[in-house]
C-alpha positions as CSV (number, residue, x, y, z in Angstrom):
1,X,103.0,99.2,145.6
2,X,101.9,96.0,147.6
3,X,98.7,95.4,148.7
4,X,97.9,94.3,152.3
5,X,95.5,92.0,154.2
6,X,93.7,94.5,155.8
7,X,93.6,96.6,152.2
8,X,92.1,93.7,150.6
9,X,89.5,92.8,153.3
10,X,88.7,97.1,153.1
11,X,88.1,96.6,149.3
12,X,86.0,93.5,149.9
13,X,83.8,95.6,152.2
14,X,83.3,98.5,149.6
15,X,81.6,96.5,147.1
16,X,78.2,94.3,147.6
17,X,75.3,94.9,145.5
18,X,73.9,91.3,146.5
19,X,71.0,91.6,149.6
20,X,71.1,89.7,152.6
21,X,68.0,90.6,155.0
22,X,69.9,90.7,157.8
23,X,68.9,91.9,161.3
24,X,71.8,90.7,163.6
25,X,70.6,90.4,167.0
26,X,73.6,88.2,168.1
27,X,75.7,91.0,167.2
28,X,74.2,93.5,169.3
29,X,74.7,91.7,172.4
30,X,77.8,93.0,174.7
31,X,80.9,92.9,173.4
32,X,82.0,89.3,175.8
33,X,79.4,87.5,174.0
34,X,81.8,87.8,170.6
35,X,84.7,88.7,168.8
36,X,84.1,90.8,165.6
37,X,86.1,90.2,162.7
38,X,86.0,89.6,159.1
39,X,86.3,86.1,157.4
40,X,90.2,85.9,155.9
41,X,90.2,86.3,152.0
42,X,91.1,82.8,149.9
43,X,93.2,82.4,146.9
44,X,90.8,81.3,144.4
45,X,87.2,80.7,145.2
46,X,85.1,78.3,143.1
47,X,81.4,77.7,143.8
48,X,80.8,73.8,144.0
49,X,77.3,73.3,145.2
50,X,74.8,76.2,145.5
51,X,71.4,74.7,147.7
52,X,69.2,76.7,145.5
53,X,65.9,76.0,147.2
54,X,67.6,76.6,150.7
55,X,68.3,80.4,149.4
56,X,64.7,81.0,148.3
57,X,63.6,79.7,151.7
58,X,66.0,82.3,153.2
59,X,64.7,85.1,150.8
60,X,68.0,85.0,148.6
61,X,68.8,85.4,144.8
62,X,70.2,82.1,143.9
63,X,71.3,83.4,140.6
64,X,72.9,86.4,142.8
65,X,74.8,84.0,145.0
66,X,76.1,82.3,141.9
67,X,77.5,85.3,140.3
68,X,81.3,85.9,140.9
69,X,80.5,88.8,143.6
70,X,78.3,86.0,145.4
71,X,80.9,83.4,145.3
72,X,83.4,86.0,147.1
73,X,80.8,86.5,149.9
74,X,80.4,82.4,150.2
75,X,83.9,82.1,150.0
76,X,84.7,85.1,152.8
77,X,86.5,87.3,150.3
78,X,83.8,89.8,150.5
79,X,81.5,91.3,152.9
80,X,77.9,91.6,152.2
81,X,76.0,94.7,152.9
82,X,74.6,94.3,156.2
83,X,76.8,91.7,157.7
84,X,78.5,92.1,160.9
85,X,81.1,89.0,161.1
86,X,81.3,87.7,164.4
87,X,82.8,84.2,166.3
88,X,80.9,83.8,169.2
89,X,82.3,82.4,172.3
90,X,81.4,79.4,174.3
91,X,83.0,77.0,176.5
92,X,82.3,72.9,176.1
93,X,82.4,69.3,177.7
94,X,84.9,67.7,175.7
95,X,84.3,63.9,176.0
96,X,83.4,64.9,179.9
97,X,86.3,67.3,180.4
98,X,85.3,70.8,180.8
99,X,87.0,73.4,178.7
100,X,86.3,77.0,179.8
101,X,87.0,78.8,176.8
102,X,86.5,77.3,173.2
103,X,84.5,79.4,170.9
104,X,84.1,79.6,166.6
105,X,87.8,78.5,165.7
106,X,87.0,77.9,162.3
107,X,83.7,79.6,161.4
108,X,82.1,83.4,161.8
109,X,78.7,84.3,161.8
110,X,77.6,86.7,158.9
111,X,74.7,87.5,160.6
112,X,71.1,86.5,161.0
113,X,68.9,86.3,158.0
114,X,64.7,87.1,158.2
115,X,63.2,84.6,155.7
116,X,60.1,85.8,154.0
117,X,58.1,83.9,156.6
118,X,59.6,86.0,159.5
119,X,61.5,83.2,160.9
120,X,65.2,84.0,161.6
121,X,68.6,82.0,160.3
122,X,72.1,82.3,161.0
123,X,74.3,82.5,157.8
124,X,77.7,81.1,159.1
125,X,80.9,80.3,157.1
126,X,82.6,77.2,158.2
127,X,86.8,77.2,157.6
128,X,86.6,80.7,157.2
129,X,90.1,81.3,158.6
130,X,91.7,81.8,162.2
131,X,89.7,83.9,165.1
132,X,90.6,84.6,168.7
133,X,89.2,81.0,169.8
134,X,91.4,79.3,167.2
135,X,93.8,77.7,169.8
136,X,96.3,77.4,167.3
137,X,94.5,75.8,164.4
138,X,94.4,77.1,160.9
139,X,91.0,77.9,160.9
140,X,90.2,76.4,157.7
141,X,88.7,73.3,156.6
142,X,89.3,70.7,154.1
143,X,87.2,69.8,150.9
144,X,86.4,66.3,152.2
145,X,84.5,67.2,155.8
146,X,82.8,70.2,154.1
147,X,81.1,68.0,151.4
148,X,80.4,65.1,154.0
149,X,78.6,67.7,156.2
150,X,76.4,68.9,153.0
151,X,75.5,65.6,152.2
152,X,74.7,64.6,155.8
153,X,73.0,67.6,157.2
154,X,70.8,67.7,153.7
155,X,69.9,64.1,153.6
156,X,68.8,64.8,157.6
157,X,66.7,67.3,156.5
158,X,65.2,65.3,154.0
159,X,64.4,62.8,156.5
160,X,62.5,65.1,158.6
161,X,65.3,65.6,161.5
162,X,66.0,69.2,162.9
163,X,69.4,70.3,161.7
164,X,71.2,72.8,160.3
165,X,71.5,73.0,156.9
166,X,73.8,73.7,154.1
167,X,73.6,76.7,151.9
168,X,77.0,76.2,149.7
169,X,80.0,74.9,149.5
170,X,83.4,76.8,147.9
171,X,86.8,75.9,147.0
172,X,89.5,77.9,148.3
173,X,92.2,77.5,145.7
174,X,94.1,76.8,148.6
175,X,95.7,73.9,150.8
176,X,95.0,72.7,154.4
177,X,97.4,70.5,156.1
178,X,96.1,67.6,158.1
179,X,97.6,64.3,158.3
180,X,98.6,65.2,154.5
181,X,97.9,68.5,152.5
182,X,94.1,68.7,151.4
183,X,92.4,70.7,148.9
184,X,90.4,73.7,151.3
185,X,86.9,74.5,150.8
186,X,84.3,76.7,153.1
187,X,80.8,75.8,154.1
188,X,78.2,78.1,154.0
189,X,75.6,76.7,157.3
190,X,72.2,77.9,157.9
191,X,70.9,77.5,161.3
192,X,67.9,78.7,163.9
193,X,71.1,80.2,165.7
194,X,74.5,78.5,166.9
195,X,73.4,79.3,170.7
196,X,75.0,75.8,172.7
197,X,75.0,74.1,175.9
198,X,78.7,75.0,175.8
199,X,77.4,79.2,175.6
200,X,75.7,78.8,178.9
201,X,78.5,77.1,180.7
202,X,81.0,80.2,179.3
203,X,79.6,82.4,181.1
204,X,78.3,80.5,184.2
205,X,81.9,79.5,184.6
206,X,82.9,83.1,184.9
207,X,80.0,83.7,187.3
208,X,78.9,86.2,185.0
209,X,75.4,86.4,186.2
210,X,74.1,89.0,184.1
211,X,75.9,87.9,180.7
212,X,73.9,84.4,181.9
213,X,70.3,86.4,181.9
214,X,70.9,88.3,178.6
215,X,71.9,85.1,177.2
216,X,68.8,83.3,178.6
217,X,66.5,86.2,177.7
218,X,68.0,86.4,174.3
219,X,67.1,82.5,174.0
220,X,63.7,82.6,174.9
221,X,63.0,85.6,172.6
222,X,64.5,83.6,169.4
223,X,63.5,80.1,170.2
224,X,61.0,79.9,173.2
225,X,58.8,82.8,173.0
226,X,56.4,80.8,175.0
227,X,58.7,80.5,177.9
228,X,58.3,84.3,178.2
229,X,54.9,84.3,179.6
230,X,55.5,81.3,182.0
231,X,55.7,82.0,185.9
232,X,59.3,81.2,185.8
233,X,60.4,81.7,182.0
234,X,64.0,80.3,183.0
235,X,62.3,77.0,184.1
236,X,59.9,77.0,181.1
237,X,63.1,77.8,178.9
238,X,65.0,74.9,180.9
239,X,61.8,72.3,180.1
240,X,61.9,73.2,176.7
241,X,65.3,72.4,175.9
242,X,64.9,69.5,177.5
243,X,61.5,68.4,175.7
244,X,63.5,69.2,172.3
245,X,66.5,67.5,172.9
246,X,64.6,64.3,173.8
247,X,62.9,64.5,170.7
248,X,65.7,64.8,168.6
249,X,67.8,61.8,169.7
250,X,64.7,59.8,169.6
251,X,64.8,61.0,165.7
252,X,68.4,59.6,165.6
253,X,67.8,56.4,166.9
254,X,64.7,55.9,164.9
255,X,67.4,56.1,161.4
256,X,70.4,54.7,162.5
257,X,72.3,58.0,162.9
258,X,75.4,58.4,165.2
259,X,76.4,62.1,166.0
260,X,79.9,60.5,167.3
261,X,81.0,63.7,169.3
262,X,78.2,65.0,171.5
263,X,80.3,67.1,173.2
264,X,78.2,70.1,175.3
265,X,79.6,72.8,172.7
266,X,78.1,70.6,169.8
267,X,74.5,70.8,171.2
268,X,72.3,73.1,170.0
269,X,69.7,75.4,172.5
270,X,67.4,75.4,169.4
271,X,66.9,71.5,169.2
272,X,68.9,71.1,165.9
273,X,71.3,68.8,164.7
274,X,74.6,70.6,164.5
275,X,78.6,70.2,163.8
276,X,78.7,67.0,161.4
277,X,82.2,65.8,162.2
278,X,82.5,61.9,162.8
279,X,78.9,61.1,162.4
280,X,78.0,58.2,160.2
281,X,74.8,55.8,159.7
282,X,74.9,52.2,161.2
283,X,74.5,49.6,158.4
284,X,74.1,46.2,160.5
285,X,72.4,47.1,163.7
286,X,74.2,47.3,167.2
287,X,74.2,49.7,169.9
288,X,77.9,49.6,170.8
289,X,78.7,51.1,167.0
290,X,81.2,53.8,167.1
291,X,82.4,55.1,164.0
292,X,84.9,58.2,165.4
293,X,88.5,57.9,165.8
294,X,88.8,60.1,168.3
295,X,85.8,58.0,170.3
296,X,88.4,55.4,171.6
297,X,85.8,54.4,174.6
298,X,82.2,54.4,172.7
299,X,81.3,57.1,174.9
300,X,79.5,58.4,172.0
301,X,78.1,55.1,170.9
302,X,74.6,54.6,169.2
303,X,73.2,53.2,172.1
304,X,74.9,56.0,174.7
305,X,73.2,58.9,172.9
306,X,70.2,58.9,174.9
307,X,72.3,58.8,178.5
308,X,75.2,61.4,176.7
309,X,72.2,64.0,175.8
310,X,70.8,63.7,179.3
311,X,74.2,64.2,180.8
312,X,74.5,67.2,179.1
313,X,70.9,68.5,179.8
314,X,72.4,68.1,183.3
315,X,75.4,70.6,182.5
316,X,73.0,73.2,181.3
317,X,70.9,72.9,184.4
318,X,74.1,73.6,186.3
319,X,74.8,76.3,184.0
320,X,71.5,78.3,184.8
321,X,71.0,77.2,188.3
322,X,71.4,81.3,189.4
323,X,68.4,81.9,187.3
324,X,66.0,79.5,188.4
325,X,65.3,80.1,192.2
326,X,66.3,82.7,194.7
327,X,67.7,79.8,196.8
328,X,70.2,76.5,196.0
329,X,68.0,74.4,197.4
330,X,65.1,75.4,195.3
331,X,67.0,76.0,192.3
332,X,68.3,72.1,192.6
333,X,64.9,71.2,193.2
334,X,63.8,72.9,189.7
335,X,66.7,71.4,187.9
336,X,66.3,67.8,188.9
337,X,62.8,68.1,188.3
338,X,63.5,69.7,184.7
339,X,66.3,67.0,184.1
340,X,63.6,64.1,185.3
341,X,61.3,64.8,182.4
342,X,63.8,63.7,179.9
343,X,63.6,60.1,180.4
344,X,59.9,59.7,179.9
345,X,59.9,62.4,177.1
346,X,62.6,60.1,175.1
347,X,61.2,57.2,175.7
348,X,57.7,58.1,174.4
349,X,58.9,59.5,171.1
350,X,61.4,56.7,170.7
351,X,58.8,54.2,171.3
352,X,56.3,56.3,169.2
353,X,58.7,56.0,166.3
354,X,59.3,52.3,166.7
355,X,55.7,51.7,166.8
356,X,55.2,53.6,163.2
357,X,58.1,51.7,162.1
358,X,56.6,48.5,162.5
359,X,53.0,49.3,161.5
360,X,51.2,50.1,164.8
361,X,49.4,53.2,165.2
362,X,48.0,52.1,168.4
363,X,49.2,51.4,171.5
364,X,49.1,48.0,173.6
365,X,51.4,47.3,176.4
366,X,53.4,44.7,175.2
367,X,54.6,46.9,172.2
368,X,57.6,47.8,173.8
369,X,58.6,44.7,174.6
370,X,58.2,43.5,171.0
371,X,60.0,46.1,169.5
372,X,62.9,45.6,171.7
373,X,62.6,41.9,170.7
374,X,63.4,43.1,167.1
375,X,66.0,44.6,168.1
376,X,67.9,42.1,169.8
377,X,67.1,39.4,167.0
378,X,68.4,42.2,164.7
379,X,71.7,42.6,167.1
380,X,72.3,38.9,167.3
381,X,72.0,38.3,163.2
382,X,73.9,41.1,162.0
383,X,70.6,42.4,160.1
384,X,71.1,46.0,158.3
385,X,69.1,48.6,160.2
386,X,67.5,50.6,157.7
387,X,66.9,48.0,155.1
388,X,65.2,45.7,157.7
389,X,62.5,48.1,158.8
390,X,62.1,49.1,154.7
391,X,61.4,45.7,154.0
392,X,59.2,45.1,156.6
393,X,56.6,47.8,155.1
394,X,56.3,44.8,152.2
395,X,55.8,42.4,154.7
396,X,53.2,44.2,156.4
397,X,51.1,44.4,153.5
398,X,51.8,40.6,152.3
399,X,53.5,37.6,154.2
400,X,55.4,36.8,151.0
401,X,57.3,39.9,151.7
402,X,59.1,37.8,154.8
403,X,61.2,36.3,152.4
404,X,63.1,39.6,151.7
405,X,63.6,40.4,155.3
406,X,64.7,36.8,156.7
407,X,67.5,37.4,154.0
408,X,69.1,40.4,155.9
409,X,69.5,37.7,159.2
410,X,72.2,35.1,159.7
411,X,69.6,32.9,161.1
412,X,66.4,33.8,159.7
413,X,64.5,31.4,162.2
414,X,65.0,34.6,165.0
415,X,62.8,36.5,162.6
416,X,60.5,34.1,161.9
417,X,59.8,33.9,165.7
418,X,59.0,37.5,166.0
419,X,57.1,37.9,162.8
420,X,54.8,35.3,164.6
421,X,54.1,37.8,167.5
422,X,54.4,40.7,165.0
423,X,51.5,39.6,162.7
424,X,49.3,39.0,166.0
425,X,49.6,42.1,167.3
426,X,48.8,43.4,163.5
427,X,45.6,41.7,163.3
428,X,44.5,43.2,166.9
429,X,45.2,46.1,165.5
430,X,43.3,46.0,162.2
431,X,43.1,48.4,159.2
432,X,44.1,48.2,155.8
433,X,47.2,46.3,154.9
434,X,48.1,48.7,151.7
435,X,47.4,51.6,154.1
436,X,49.8,50.5,157.0
437,X,52.1,49.5,154.3
438,X,52.0,52.9,152.7
439,X,52.1,54.3,156.3
440,X,55.2,52.3,157.2
441,X,57.2,53.6,154.1
442,X,56.6,57.1,155.0
443,X,58.4,56.7,158.4
444,X,61.2,53.9,157.0
445,X,63.7,55.4,154.6
446,X,65.0,53.4,151.8
447,X,68.0,55.5,151.4
448,X,70.4,56.9,153.9
449,X,74.2,58.2,153.5
450,X,75.4,54.9,153.4
451,X,79.0,55.0,154.4
452,X,80.7,53.6,151.5
453,X,78.4,55.7,149.3
454,X,79.8,59.2,151.0
455,X,83.4,57.9,150.8
456,X,83.1,57.0,147.1
457,X,81.8,60.3,146.3
458,X,84.2,62.5,148.9
459,X,86.7,60.5,146.8
460,X,85.4,61.8,143.7
461,X,85.5,65.2,144.4
462,X,88.9,65.4,145.5
463,X,89.9,64.0,142.0
464,X,87.6,67.1,140.9
465,X,84.6,65.0,139.9
466,X,81.5,66.0,141.6
467,X,79.3,64.0,139.6
468,X,78.8,61.1,142.2
469,X,78.3,63.7,145.0
470,X,75.8,65.5,142.8
471,X,73.9,61.9,142.2
472,X,74.0,61.2,146.1
473,X,72.4,64.3,146.9
474,X,69.9,64.3,144.9
475,X,69.4,60.6,145.8
476,X,69.1,61.6,149.7
477,X,66.7,64.0,148.5
478,X,63.9,61.6,148.0
479,X,64.4,59.2,151.1
480,X,61.1,57.5,151.4
481,X,61.1,56.8,147.4
482,X,61.9,53.4,146.4
483,X,64.8,54.0,144.1
484,X,66.8,51.6,142.1
485,X,69.6,49.4,144.0
486,X,68.7,51.1,147.3
487,X,67.4,47.9,148.8
488,X,70.6,45.8,148.2
489,X,72.4,45.3,151.6
490,X,76.0,46.6,150.9
491,X,79.1,44.9,151.0
492,X,80.5,44.0,154.2
493,X,83.7,46.7,154.7
494,X,87.0,45.0,154.5
495,X,88.2,46.9,157.4
496,X,86.0,48.5,160.5
497,X,84.9,52.2,159.4
498,X,86.5,55.0,160.6
499,X,85.5,58.8,160.4
500,X,87.6,62.0,161.4
501,X,86.4,65.1,163.0
502,X,87.8,67.4,160.0
503,X,89.6,69.4,162.3
């Protein structure tokens, strides 16, 4: 007797001793918010990596997750007790063009875990098979993009940047076809939620006022509870999202991170970094840096990220206009007022970050110009972004450290001229040089996911060697520590580095 796919899923549902503290609020929303379906089982699941610390943070048993039954759940072959798997629906502006219906085309939300401290997290499988929103895709993920997201999202977490996290990576024993056949994998992703700007745009485009209000109320309860008591809770929600996104992009800019595909469906309402597709970190500083193979015109270049985030927030404001006021005129005025808060919030956060990076806890009128001049000479001289700021820590403590910074500049005279004004400003600031250097090292990482190191780790993993992946992941978990070899600039790439979205 043959066994059908439906029989396999039903059998998977019958098992399940592993306990997840699920409380699935999104699955309780009306049917038009999602599609109910189970993940598609895979042929031969094998655990590649389990994030033990994150599992414990969620109140999960790492040993149980690493067991054969746990791996079955992480692969999508078994549905855990209490799970209510759904694929969520949303819209999105992709490179500025509105697509009214996207949704989880290769991801399934298993449910929401309530951690021991009461905080709620989504647990989602990425690469878990086709859904009603796959738009002809296979719903699967390849090993390389799964491990890239694991590495970069965990690096961002260690850097203190709000982000989704990686709980596990599982090999499927199957092949996915992209440009060439590739080994398949499933990522278990953890997020505060997967509600996006595009989720609001979906209901707005359908003129579904009831759905829009339900979504807004759900978002307030989950992410912005302080807004519930405001005179206008929906305006307070918009203000909160604007503030969080301004702070988030300022953090990206401060570490040289380039998201690569800042579509509105990749912009999380919670203010977390989400969807690590064609992302990368800069080596030499250049505001025009683009790595994404699909960003041919530089829309999402490093230096454009603040402007694009403000554009995305304008799309959110458009979507929630019906909730902001009774008249269109009043709603537009309220939305524009909220959006006007982005630029000053971003500039304050960004300049505050730059001040900290160059050792200035106090504020003076000329600090923005001083920091801007450093970035200018870095761009003109091809100076490495991360290493310049890290080596400035030593130079702030002892002028003998200038030699290591100068070595990063094609023409060190540019640095010398800037350093004269910087040292004068440090003298005005006063304070203990050693304490200043220590404070600078706490915000200027020594280690980032260097592109060549990430690629080397992924290449080894494709050859079934996870050693370089594990070593890099360990290094990235301690980004502010001095590590052997971390202070050496990478060799110039033989050809321009390019990243791909993985779908």
